N, C-alpha and C positions, 0 to 999 in steps of 0.2 A: 512644376511636377505634374504628371499625367494622371489625372483622378481615375479614369477608367482602368488604367494599369493598375493602380493602387487598389482599387475595389476587386479587380480579379485576384491579385495576391492575396488580399484578406479573405476571399472566399475559399480559395486554394487551401490557405492555412486552416482556416476553419474546418474543411473536410479532412484534412490531415490531423487536426486534434480529436475529431470525432472518432476517427479511424484509431487512433492511439489509444483513446479511451476504452474503445471496444476491445483492444488487445490487451490492456492493462487487467481487464476483467479476467482475462484467461491465463495471466501469469501468476505464479503462485511464489510465495517465500514462506520459509519454514523457520520458526524460531523455537528455542529450547529455553528452560528454565531448571534450577535445581540439578545441575548436571544431567540432563536429558529425561529428567522425572516426569516434565510436563512439556509436550510439544504442541505448538499452535501453529496452524496453516492459515494463511491469509492470501487475498489475492491483491493485485496493483491497485485496486479500487478502495482498498481498506476495509473489505468484508473479511471477517473471521469466517473461514470455512470449515475448520475442525479443530479439537482440542482433544488430545490424547494423555491420559494420566496413568501413570504406572501404578498398579495396585500397592506397592509397599508404601507409597506416601498418603494413602487414605487411611488415616488414624483418626477415629473418632474422638480421640483425646486431645487431638492437635489439629482441629480444623483450622486455624488461623494460618498455619504453615501452609496447608494447600490453597487457602484462599490467595495468599502471596505469591506462591509459585505461578498460579493461574493468571493472576494480575500482570506478574512479570512477563510473563510469556506472551501474554495478549499485546502487552506494550510493545514487546520487542518486534512482535510481527507486524504490527501497525506501522512501527518505525521503519521497518525494512520495506513493507509496502509502499510507503509515502516515498522512501528513497528511489525506488524503482520508477514510480510515477513521475517524479521530478526529472530523473535522467532521461527518461522516454519522451515526456512533454518537452523538455530542453533541446531535444533532437528537432522536434517540429518547429518550436518558436525560434531556433537558433541562438538559445542562450539570452535572448532579450527579455524573459520573465513574462509574466502574465499580469493583467490588471487586478487590482485587490479584488476579491470575491471569486475569481477564476482558478486560484491557485489549488494545489492537491496536498 
């Protein structure tokens, strides 16, 4: 196998991965919990960008419900962001996967 060609391919893949990571930071996903009472927006890099809470779920007597709705929304948004990241990175790597520690 031609080592020079292999190194060029690896460098090209690395450049494509960096570009894909940059693009993932620009893509957003929106997740809701509690029938839309909590809305969480995250990006493809896994960062939570915003959380919106409907006023009617802000009940000082039931803080646990609000906490659970926020946690559920955040988890869904992160999960959806990871799915977008895996899909986009799979396009770059041709579905061959990434070495441990480089996954998203």
